[in-house]
All heavy atoms as a GROMACS GRO file, in nm:
protein
  490
    1MET      N    1  -1.148   0.968   0.676
    1MET     CA    2  -1.013   0.923   0.645
    1MET      C    3  -1.003   0.897   0.495
    1MET      O    4  -1.092   0.839   0.435
    1MET     CB    5  -0.982   0.795   0.725
    1MET     CG    6  -0.840   0.750   0.706
    1MET     SD    7  -0.794   0.596   0.790
    1MET     CE    8  -0.860   0.615   0.952
    2LYS      N    9  -0.894   0.938   0.438
    2LYS     CA   10  -0.871   0.920   0.294
    2LYS      C   11  -0.816   0.781   0.265
    2LYS      O   12  -0.755   0.718   0.350
    2LYS     CB   13  -0.771   1.024   0.244
    2LYS     CG   14  -0.808   1.167   0.274
    2LYS     CD   15  -0.920   1.213   0.187
    2LYS     CE   16  -0.947   1.360   0.215
    2LYS     NZ   17  -1.060   1.410   0.149
    3ASN      N   18  -0.839   0.733   0.144
    3ASN     CA   19  -0.784   0.607   0.095
    3ASN      C   20  -0.823   0.487   0.182
    3ASN      O   21  -0.746   0.392   0.196
    3ASN     CB   22  -0.632   0.617   0.081
    3ASN     CG   23  -0.592   0.724  -0.016
    3ASN    OD1   24  -0.625   0.716  -0.134
    3ASN    ND2   25  -0.523   0.825   0.033
    4THR      N   26  -0.944   0.489   0.235
    4THR     CA   27  -0.987   0.378   0.319
    4THR      C   28  -0.994   0.248   0.240
    4THR      O   29  -0.971   0.140   0.296
    4THR     CB   30  -1.124   0.406   0.385
    4THR    OG1   31  -1.218   0.442   0.284
    4THR    CG2   32  -1.114   0.515   0.488
    5ASP      N   33  -1.020   0.258   0.110
    5ASP     CA   34  -1.024   0.137   0.028
    5ASP      C   35  -0.888   0.068   0.027
    5ASP      O   36  -0.880  -0.054   0.045
    5ASP     CB   37  -1.071   0.168  -0.114
    5ASP     CG   38  -0.995   0.280  -0.183
    5ASP    OD1   39  -0.928   0.361  -0.113
    5ASP    OD2   40  -1.001   0.288  -0.306
    6ILE      N   41  -0.782   0.143   0.010
    6ILE     CA   42  -0.647   0.087   0.009
    6ILE      C   43  -0.611   0.033   0.147
    6ILE      O   44  -0.558  -0.079   0.160
    6ILE     CB   45  -0.543   0.193  -0.035
    6ILE    CG1   46  -0.565   0.231  -0.182
    6ILE    CG2   47  -0.400   0.147  -0.010
    6ILE    CD1   48  -0.539   0.119  -0.281
    7ARG      N   49  -0.642   0.108   0.250
    7ARG     CA   50  -0.612   0.064   0.386
    7ARG      C   51  -0.685  -0.067   0.418
    7ARG      O   52  -0.626  -0.159   0.475
    7ARG     CB   53  -0.652   0.172   0.487
    7ARG     CG   54  -0.573   0.300   0.474
    7ARG     CD   55  -0.632   0.409   0.563
    7ARG     NE   56  -0.586   0.541   0.531
    7ARG     CZ   57  -0.484   0.602   0.588
    7ARG    NH1   58  -0.415   0.540   0.680
    7ARG    NH2   59  -0.450   0.724   0.553
    8ASN      N   60  -0.812  -0.074   0.379
    8ASN     CA   61  -0.890  -0.196   0.405
    8ASN      C   62  -0.840  -0.314   0.323
    8ASN      O   63  -0.834  -0.427   0.374
    8ASN     CB   64  -1.038  -0.171   0.376
    8ASN     CG   65  -1.102  -0.078   0.476
    8ASN    OD1   66  -1.055  -0.062   0.588
    8ASN    ND2   67  -1.209  -0.013   0.435
    9GLU      N   68  -0.805  -0.292   0.198
    9GLU     CA   69  -0.754  -0.401   0.114
    9GLU      C   70  -0.624  -0.457   0.171
    9GLU      O   71  -0.604  -0.578   0.173
    9GLU     CB   72  -0.732  -0.352  -0.029
    9GLU     CG   73  -0.861  -0.330  -0.104
    9GLU     CD   74  -0.840  -0.272  -0.243
    9GLU    OE1   75  -0.745  -0.315  -0.311
    9GLU    OE2   76  -0.919  -0.184  -0.282
   10ALA      N   77  -0.537  -0.369   0.217
   10ALA     CA   78  -0.411  -0.414   0.277
   10ALA      C   79  -0.438  -0.494   0.404
   10ALA      O   80  -0.381  -0.601   0.423
   10ALA     CB   81  -0.321  -0.294   0.307
   11SER      N   82  -0.528  -0.445   0.485
   11SER     CA   83  -0.562  -0.513   0.610
   11SER      C   84  -0.621  -0.651   0.584
   11SER      O   85  -0.580  -0.750   0.647
   11SER     CB   86  -0.660  -0.427   0.691
   11SER     OG   87  -0.694  -0.491   0.810
   12ARG      N   88  -0.714  -0.660   0.491
   12ARG     CA   89  -0.776  -0.789   0.458
   12ARG      C   90  -0.674  -0.888   0.403
   12ARG      O   91  -0.686  -1.009   0.424
   12ARG     CB   92  -0.889  -0.770   0.356
   12ARG     CG   93  -1.018  -0.720   0.418
   12ARG     CD   94  -1.134  -0.732   0.320
   12ARG     NE   95  -1.113  -0.661   0.195
   12ARG     CZ   96  -1.144  -0.534   0.172
   12ARG    NH1   97  -1.200  -0.462   0.267
   12ARG    NH2   98  -1.123  -0.479   0.056
   13ALA      N   99  -0.574  -0.836   0.332
   13ALA     CA  100  -0.471  -0.923   0.273
   13ALA      C  101  -0.362  -0.959   0.374
   13ALA      O  102  -0.275  -1.040   0.344
   13ALA     CB  103  -0.409  -0.854   0.152
   14GLY      N  104  -0.366  -0.898   0.492
   14GLY     CA  105  -0.263  -0.924   0.592
   14GLY      C  106  -0.132  -0.854   0.560
   14GLY      O  107  -0.026  -0.897   0.604
   15VAL      N  108  -0.141  -0.746   0.485
   15VAL     CA  109  -0.022  -0.670   0.443
   15VAL      C  110  -0.018  -0.541   0.524
   15VAL      O  111  -0.116  -0.469   0.535
   15VAL     CB  112  -0.028  -0.638   0.292
   15VAL    CG1  113   0.086  -0.548   0.250
   15VAL    CG2  114  -0.028  -0.766   0.211
   16LYS      N  115   0.098  -0.513   0.581
   16LYS     CA  116   0.117  -0.391   0.659
   16LYS      C  117   0.154  -0.275   0.567
   16LYS      O  118   0.216  -0.295   0.462
   16LYS     CB  119   0.229  -0.411   0.762
   16LYS     CG  120   0.208  -0.528   0.855
   16LYS     CD  121   0.090  -0.504   0.944
   16LYS     CE  122   0.078  -0.618   1.045
   16LYS     NZ  123  -0.048  -0.620   1.111
   17LEU      N  124   0.117  -0.154   0.608
   17LEU     CA  125   0.147  -0.037   0.527
   17LEU      C  126   0.297  -0.018   0.509
   17LEU      O  127   0.344   0.024   0.404
   17LEU     CB  128   0.083   0.088   0.587
   17LEU     CG  129  -0.070   0.090   0.590
   17LEU    CD1  130  -0.119   0.220   0.653
   17LEU    CD2  131  -0.129   0.071   0.451
   18TRP      N  132   0.376  -0.053   0.610
   18TRP     CA  133   0.521  -0.039   0.598
   18TRP      C  134   0.576  -0.132   0.490
   18TRP      O  135   0.675  -0.099   0.425
   18TRP     CB  136   0.592  -0.061   0.732
   18TRP     CG  137   0.587  -0.200   0.787
   18TRP    CD1  138   0.500  -0.249   0.879
   18TRP    CD2  139   0.674  -0.310   0.753
   18TRP    NE1  140   0.527  -0.381   0.904
   18TRP    CE2  141   0.634  -0.421   0.829
   18TRP    CE3  142   0.782  -0.324   0.666
   18TRP    CZ2  143   0.697  -0.544   0.820
   18TRP    CZ3  144   0.846  -0.447   0.656
   18TRP    CH2  145   0.803  -0.555   0.734
   19GLN      N  146   0.512  -0.248   0.470
   19GLN     CA  147   0.556  -0.340   0.366
   19GLN      C  148   0.531  -0.280   0.227
   19GLN      O  149   0.614  -0.295   0.136
   19GLN     CB  150   0.484  -0.474   0.378
   19GLN     CG  151   0.521  -0.552   0.502
   19GLN     CD  152   0.436  -0.675   0.519
   19GLN    OE1  153   0.313  -0.664   0.531
   19GLN    NE2  154   0.500  -0.791   0.519
   20ILE      N  155   0.417  -0.214   0.212
   20ILE     CA  156   0.386  -0.148   0.085
   20ILE      C  157   0.488  -0.037   0.060
   20ILE      O  158   0.541  -0.024  -0.050
   20ILE     CB  159   0.243  -0.092   0.085
   20ILE    CG1  160   0.141  -0.205   0.104
   20ILE    CG2  161   0.215  -0.013  -0.042
   20ILE    CD1  162   0.000  -0.157   0.131
   21ALA      N  163   0.515   0.043   0.164
   21ALA     CA  164   0.612   0.152   0.151
   21ALA      C  165   0.747   0.098   0.109
   21ALA      O  166   0.812   0.154   0.019
   21ALA     CB  167   0.623   0.227   0.284
   22GLU      N  168   0.791  -0.009   0.172
   22GLU     CA  169   0.921  -0.068   0.138
   22GLU      C  170   0.924  -0.114  -0.008
   22GLU      O  171   1.022  -0.092  -0.078
   22GLU     CB  172   0.949  -0.185   0.232
   22GLU     CG  173   1.088  -0.242   0.219
   22GLU     CD  174   1.114  -0.349   0.321
   22GLU    OE1  175   1.153  -0.315   0.433
   22GLU    OE2  176   1.094  -0.468   0.288
   23ALA      N  177   0.816  -0.176  -0.051
   23ALA     CA  178   0.808  -0.222  -0.190
   23ALA      C  179   0.811  -0.106  -0.288
   23ALA      O  180   0.856  -0.120  -0.401
   23ALA     CB  181   0.682  -0.306  -0.211
   24MET      N  182   0.763   0.010  -0.244
   24MET     CA  183   0.764   0.130  -0.329
   24MET      C  184   0.895   0.207  -0.318
   24MET      O  185   0.913   0.308  -0.386
   24MET     CB  186   0.646   0.221  -0.292
   24MET     CG  187   0.511   0.159  -0.322
   24MET     SD  188   0.374   0.268  -0.280
   24MET     CE  189   0.382   0.385  -0.416
   25GLY      N  190   0.983   0.163  -0.229
   25GLY     CA  191   1.112   0.229  -0.213
   25GLY      C  192   1.107   0.357  -0.135
   25GLY      O  193   1.184   0.449  -0.160
   26MET      N  194   1.016   0.363  -0.038
   26MET     CA  195   1.005   0.484   0.044
   26MET      C  196   0.991   0.446   0.191
   26MET      O  197   0.958   0.332   0.223
   26MET     CB  198   0.888   0.572  -0.001
   26MET     CG  199   0.752   0.514   0.021
   26MET     SD  200   0.616   0.626  -0.018
   26MET     CE  201   0.638   0.652  -0.192
   27ALA      N  202   1.016   0.542   0.276
   27ALA     CA  203   1.000   0.522   0.420
   27ALA      C  204   0.852   0.512   0.454
   27ALA      O  205   0.768   0.576   0.388
   27ALA     CB  206   1.064   0.637   0.497
   28ASP      N  207   0.820   0.434   0.555
   28ASP     CA  208   0.680   0.416   0.591
   28ASP      C  209   0.612   0.546   0.632
   28ASP      O  210   0.495   0.567   0.604
   28ASP     CB  211   0.662   0.307   0.697
   28ASP     CG  212   0.736   0.336   0.826
   28ASP    OD1  213   0.831   0.416   0.825
   28ASP    OD2  214   0.698   0.276   0.928
   29CYS      N  215   0.688   0.637   0.693
   29CYS     CA  216   0.627   0.765   0.732
   29CYS      C  217   0.589   0.847   0.608
   29CYS      O  218   0.486   0.915   0.608
   29CYS     CB  219   0.719   0.844   0.824
   29CYS     SG  220   0.880   0.881   0.754
   30ASN      N  221   0.669   0.839   0.503
   30ASN     CA  222   0.636   0.911   0.379
   30ASN      C  223   0.513   0.850   0.312
   30ASN      O  224   0.429   0.923   0.258
   30ASN     CB  225   0.754   0.910   0.282
   30ASN     CG  226   0.867   0.996   0.329
   30ASN    OD1  227   0.847   1.088   0.408
   30ASN    ND2  228   0.987   0.966   0.283
   31PHE      N  229   0.502   0.718   0.315
   31PHE     CA  230   0.385   0.653   0.257
   31PHE      C  231   0.259   0.691   0.334
   31PHE      O  232   0.157   0.724   0.275
   31PHE     CB  233   0.405   0.502   0.254
   31PHE     CG  234   0.291   0.428   0.191
   31PHE    CD1  235   0.262   0.443   0.057
   31PHE    CD2  236   0.211   0.343   0.266
   31PHE    CE1  237   0.156   0.377  -0.002
   31PHE    CE2  238   0.105   0.276   0.208
   31PHE     CZ  239   0.077   0.293   0.074
   32SER      N  240   0.269   0.689   0.466
   32SER     CA  241   0.154   0.727   0.548
   32SER      C  242   0.112   0.871   0.520
   32SER      O  243  -0.007   0.902   0.516
   32SER     CB  244   0.187   0.711   0.697
   32SER     OG  245   0.205   0.575   0.727
   33ARG      N  246   0.209   0.958   0.498
   33ARG     CA  247   0.180   1.097   0.464
   33ARG      C  248   0.108   1.107   0.330
   33ARG      O  249   0.015   1.187   0.314
   33ARG     CB  250   0.311   1.177   0.459
   33ARG     CG  251   0.301   1.308   0.531
   33ARG     CD  252   0.433   1.382   0.535
   33ARG     NE  253   0.513   1.333   0.646
   33ARG     CZ  254   0.642   1.303   0.640
   33ARG    NH1  255   0.710   1.319   0.528
   33ARG    NH2  256   0.705   1.260   0.745
   34ARG      N  257   0.149   1.024   0.233
   34ARG     CA  258   0.082   1.025   0.101
   34ARG      C  259  -0.063   0.981   0.112
   34ARG      O  260  -0.148   1.026   0.036
   34ARG     CB  261   0.156   0.933   0.005
   34ARG     CG  262   0.282   0.994  -0.051
   34ARG     CD  263   0.347   0.907  -0.153
   34ARG     NE  264   0.264   0.896  -0.272
   34ARG     CZ  265   0.289   0.810  -0.370
   34ARG    NH1  266   0.390   0.728  -0.363
   34ARG    NH2  267   0.210   0.806  -0.476
   35LEU      N  268  -0.091   0.892   0.207
   35LEU     CA  269  -0.227   0.842   0.222
   35LEU      C  270  -0.322   0.945   0.283
   35LEU      O  271  -0.442   0.924   0.285
   35LEU     CB  272  -0.228   0.715   0.309
   35LEU     CG  273  -0.165   0.591   0.246
   35LEU    CD1  274  -0.169   0.475   0.346
   35LEU    CD2  275  -0.235   0.553   0.118
   36ARG      N  276  -0.270   1.055   0.331
   36ARG     CA  277  -0.354   1.159   0.390
   36ARG      C  278  -0.441   1.230   0.287
   36ARG      O  279  -0.544   1.287   0.320
   36ARG     CB  280  -0.268   1.263   0.463
   36ARG     CG  281  -0.202   1.208   0.586
   36ARG     CD  282  -0.116   1.313   0.651
   36ARG     NE  283  -0.033   1.254   0.755
   36ARG     CZ  284   0.067   1.316   0.813
   36ARG    NH1  285   0.097   1.440   0.780
   36ARG    NH2  286   0.138   1.255   0.905
   37LYS      N  287  -0.395   1.229   0.161
   37LYS     CA  288  -0.473   1.288   0.052
   37LYS      C  289  -0.512   1.177  -0.043
   37LYS      O  290  -0.436   1.083  -0.065
   37LYS     CB  291  -0.390   1.394  -0.022
   37LYS     CG  292  -0.358   1.514   0.064
   37LYS     CD  293  -0.287   1.620  -0.014
   37LYS     CE  294  -0.258   1.739   0.078
   37LYS     NZ  295  -0.184   1.842   0.011
   38GLU      N  296  -0.630   1.187  -0.098
   38GLU     CA  297  -0.681   1.082  -0.187
   38GLU      C  298  -0.586   1.062  -0.306
   38GLU      O  299  -0.546   1.158  -0.372
   38GLU     CB  300  -0.820   1.118  -0.237
   38GLU     CG  301  -0.899   1.002  -0.290
   38GLU     CD  302  -0.930   0.896  -0.186
   38GLU    OE1  303  -0.954   0.929  -0.068
   38GLU    OE2  304  -0.933   0.778  -0.224
   39LEU      N  305  -0.549   0.936  -0.329
   39LEU     CA  306  -0.458   0.902  -0.437
   39LEU      C  307  -0.533   0.892  -0.569
   39LEU      O  308  -0.654   0.868  -0.571
   39LEU     CB  309  -0.390   0.768  -0.408
   39LEU     CG  310  -0.304   0.761  -0.283
   39LEU    CD1  311  -0.260   0.618  -0.256
   39LEU    CD2  312  -0.183   0.852  -0.295
   40SER      N  313  -0.460   0.906  -0.678
   40SER     CA  314  -0.519   0.891  -0.811
   40SER      C  315  -0.547   0.743  -0.837
   40SER      O  316  -0.494   0.655  -0.768
   40SER     CB  317  -0.424   0.944  -0.918
   40SER     OG  318  -0.310   0.860  -0.928
   41ASP      N  319  -0.629   0.716  -0.936
   41ASP     CA  320  -0.660   0.577  -0.971
   41ASP      C  321  -0.535   0.500  -1.011
   41ASP      O  322  -0.520   0.384  -0.976
   41ASP     CB  323  -0.763   0.572  -1.084
   41ASP     CG  324  -0.901   0.614  -1.038
   41ASP    OD1  325  -0.928   0.611  -0.915
   41ASP    OD2  326  -0.983   0.650  -1.124
   42SER      N  327  -0.444   0.564  -1.083
   42SER     CA  328  -0.322   0.494  -1.125
   42SER      C  329  -0.234   0.460  -1.006
   42SER      O  330  -0.175   0.351  -1.001
   42SER     CB  331  -0.245   0.576  -1.228
   42SER     OG  332  -0.201   0.698  -1.173
   43GLU      N  333  -0.226   0.550  -0.908
   43GLU     CA  334  -0.148   0.521  -0.786
   43GLU      C  335  -0.211   0.407  -0.708
   43GLU      O  336  -0.141   0.318  -0.658
   43GLU     CB  337  -0.139   0.646  -0.698
   43GLU     CG  338  -0.051   0.755  -0.755
   43GLU     CD  339  -0.058   0.883  -0.675
   43GLU    OE1  340  -0.171   0.930  -0.647
   43GLU    OE2  341   0.049   0.934  -0.640
   44LYS      N  342  -0.344   0.409  -0.700
   44LYS     CA  343  -0.413   0.302  -0.628
   44LYS      C  344  -0.394   0.167  -0.698
   44LYS      O  345  -0.376   0.065  -0.631
   44LYS     CB  346  -0.563   0.334  -0.615
   44LYS     CG  347  -0.591   0.443  -0.514
   44LYS     CD  348  -0.739   0.462  -0.496
   44LYS     CE  349  -0.766   0.568  -0.391
   44LYS     NZ  350  -0.905   0.573  -0.350
   45ASN      N  351  -0.396   0.168  -0.830
   45ASN     CA  352  -0.374   0.043  -0.904
   45ASN      C  353  -0.234  -0.012  -0.878
   45ASN      O  354  -0.216  -0.133  -0.863
   45ASN     CB  355  -0.398   0.063  -1.052
   45ASN     CG  356  -0.545   0.081  -1.084
   45ASN    OD1  357  -0.632   0.037  -1.010
   45ASN    ND2  358  -0.573   0.149  -1.193
   46GLU      N  359  -0.134   0.077  -0.873
   46GLU     CA  360   0.003   0.035  -0.842
   46GLU      C  361   0.009  -0.028  -0.703
   46GLU      O  362   0.070  -0.134  -0.684
   46GLU     CB  363   0.097   0.155  -0.850
   46GLU     CG  364   0.240   0.122  -0.813
   46GLU     CD  365   0.330   0.245  -0.804
   46GLU    OE1  366   0.285   0.357  -0.835
   46GLU    OE2  367   0.447   0.227  -0.766
   47ILE      N  368  -0.055   0.035  -0.607
   47ILE     CA  369  -0.054  -0.015  -0.470
   47ILE      C  370  -0.130  -0.147  -0.461
   47ILE      O  371  -0.088  -0.239  -0.391
   47ILE     CB  372  -0.111   0.091  -0.373
   47ILE    CG1  373  -0.015   0.211  -0.369
   47ILE    CG2  374  -0.133   0.033  -0.235
   47ILE    CD1  375  -0.070   0.333  -0.299
   48ARG      N  376  -0.240  -0.158  -0.533
   48ARG     CA  377  -0.316  -0.285  -0.533
   48ARG      C  378  -0.231  -0.400  -0.587
   48ARG      O  379  -0.238  -0.512  -0.537
   48ARG     CB  380  -0.444  -0.270  -0.614
   48ARG     CG  381  -0.550  -0.190  -0.542
   48ARG     CD  382  -0.681  -0.188  -0.619
   48ARG     NE  383  -0.779  -0.117  -0.540
   48ARG     CZ  384  -0.825   0.006  -0.568
   48ARG    NH1  385  -0.782   0.070  -0.676
   48ARG    NH2  386  -0.914   0.063  -0.490
   49GLN      N  387  -0.152  -0.373  -0.688
   49GLN     CA  388  -0.063  -0.476  -0.742
   49GLN      C  389   0.043  -0.514  -0.640
   49GLN      O  390   0.076  -0.633  -0.624
   49GLN     CB  391   0.003  -0.427  -0.872
   49GLN     CG  392   0.085  -0.533  -0.941
   49GLN     CD  393   0.002  -0.654  -0.982
   49GLN    OE1  394  -0.104  -0.640  -1.043
   49GLN    NE2  395   0.048  -0.773  -0.949
   50ILE      N  396   0.096  -0.417  -0.568
   50ILE     CA  397   0.194  -0.445  -0.463
   50ILE      C  398   0.131  -0.529  -0.353
   50ILE      O  399   0.191  -0.626  -0.305
   50ILE     CB  400   0.253  -0.313  -0.407
   50ILE    CG1  401   0.340  -0.246  -0.514
   50ILE    CG2  402   0.332  -0.338  -0.279
   50ILE    CD1  403   0.383  -0.106  -0.480
   51ILE      N  404   0.008  -0.495  -0.313
   51ILE     CA  405  -0.063  -0.572  -0.211
   51ILE      C  406  -0.079  -0.716  -0.258
   51ILE      O  407  -0.053  -0.811  -0.182
   51ILE     CB  408  -0.199  -0.509  -0.177
   51ILE    CG1  409  -0.180  -0.375  -0.106
   51ILE    CG2  410  -0.284  -0.604  -0.094
   51ILE    CD1  411  -0.306  -0.293  -0.091
   52LYS      N  412  -0.119  -0.733  -0.382
   52LYS     CA  413  -0.138  -0.868  -0.438
   52LYS      C  414  -0.006  -0.946  -0.434
   52LYS      O  415  -0.002  -1.062  -0.393
   52LYS     CB  416  -0.190  -0.858  -0.580
   52LYS     CG  417  -0.213  -0.990  -0.648
   52LYS     CD  418  -0.261  -0.974  -0.790
   52LYS     CE  419  -0.270  -1.109  -0.858
   52LYS     NZ  420  -0.289  -1.096  -1.002
   53ASN      N  421   0.103  -0.882  -0.478
   53ASN     CA  422   0.233  -0.949  -0.479
   53ASN      C  423   0.279  -0.985  -0.338
   53ASN      O  424   0.332  -1.094  -0.317
   53ASN     CB  425   0.338  -0.859  -0.547
   53ASN     CG  426   0.314  -0.847  -0.696
   53ASN    OD1  427   0.241  -0.924  -0.756
   53ASN    ND2  428   0.375  -0.747  -0.755
   54LEU      N  429   0.260  -0.894  -0.244
   54LEU     CA  430   0.299  -0.922  -0.107
   54LEU      C  431   0.217  -1.036  -0.048
   54LEU      O  432   0.270  -1.123   0.022
   54LEU     CB  433   0.287  -0.796  -0.020
   54LEU     CG  434   0.390  -0.687  -0.046
   54LEU    CD1  435   0.350  -0.559   0.023
   54LEU    CD2  436   0.528  -0.732  -0.004
   55LYS      N  437   0.090  -1.036  -0.077
   55LYS     CA  438   0.002  -1.142  -0.027
   55LYS      C  439   0.043  -1.279  -0.082
   55LYS      O  440   0.042  -1.378  -0.012
   55LYS     CB  441  -0.144  -1.113  -0.065
   55LYS     CG  442  -0.241  -1.215  -0.012
   55LYS     CD  443  -0.383  -1.180  -0.052
   55LYS     CE  444  -0.480  -1.288  -0.004
   55LYS     NZ  445  -0.615  -1.261  -0.046
   56GLU      N  446   0.086  -1.280  -0.208
   56GLU     CA  447   0.128  -1.404  -0.272
   56GLU      C  448   0.273  -1.440  -0.240
   56GLU      O  449   0.323  -1.540  -0.288
   56GLU     CB  450   0.109  -1.392  -0.424
   56GLU     CG  451  -0.034  -1.380  -0.466
   56GLU     CD  452  -0.053  -1.352  -0.614
   56GLU    OE1  453   0.049  -1.331  -0.684
   56GLU    OE2  454  -0.168  -1.348  -0.659
   57GLY      N  455   0.339  -1.356  -0.160
   57GLY     CA  456   0.476  -1.384  -0.122
   57GLY      C  457   0.579  -1.346  -0.225
   57GLY      O  458   0.693  -1.388  -0.217
   58LYS      N  459   0.540  -1.263  -0.321
   58LYS     CA  460   0.632  -1.222  -0.426
   58LYS      C  461   0.701  -1.090  -0.396
   58LYS      O  462   0.786  -1.047  -0.470
   58LYS     CB  463   0.558  -1.210  -0.561
   58LYS     CG  464   0.499  -1.340  -0.609
   58LYS     CD  465   0.423  -1.315  -0.737
   58LYS     CE  466   0.352  -1.441  -0.784
   58LYS     NZ  467   0.265  -1.415  -0.898
   59GLY      N  468   0.661  -1.025  -0.288
   59GLY     CA  469   0.715  -0.894  -0.258
   59GLY      C  470   0.833  -0.900  -0.166
   59GLY      O  471   0.889  -1.006  -0.141
   60HIS      N  472   0.870  -0.785  -0.116
   60HIS     CA  473   0.981  -0.775  -0.022
   60HIS      C  474   0.936  -0.822   0.114
   60HIS      O  475   0.825  -0.798   0.155
   60HIS     CB  476   1.030  -0.630  -0.012
   60HIS     CG  477   1.068  -0.572  -0.144
   60HIS    ND1  478   1.173  -0.621  -0.217
   60HIS    CD2  479   1.016  -0.472  -0.217
   60HIS    CE1  480   1.185  -0.550  -0.328
   60HIS    NE2  481   1.089  -0.459  -0.330
   61GLU      N  482   1.024  -0.885   0.185
   61GLU     CA  483   0.993  -0.935   0.321
   61GLU      C  484   1.062  -0.848   0.422
   61GLU      O  485   1.163  -0.795   0.404
   61GLU     CB  486   1.038  -1.079   0.337
   61GLU     CG  487   0.965  -1.172   0.243
   61GLU     CD  488   0.817  -1.191   0.274
   61GLU    OE1  489   0.783  -1.209   0.392
   61GLU    OE2  490   0.736  -1.187   0.183
   0.00000   0.00000   0.00000
């Protein structure tokens, strides 16, 4: 499975993939499709920041 690091980080933080997708302004199915191929480091860093914000309650609910 691709992007297991991102999937695991989100899971450990208690953040759902649909929440990340919403914060990125995309449908959850499109985000899941993007995760099928390994993301670039810059994309992963963006997602990690979103996970952090959501975990801290700063993201979209």
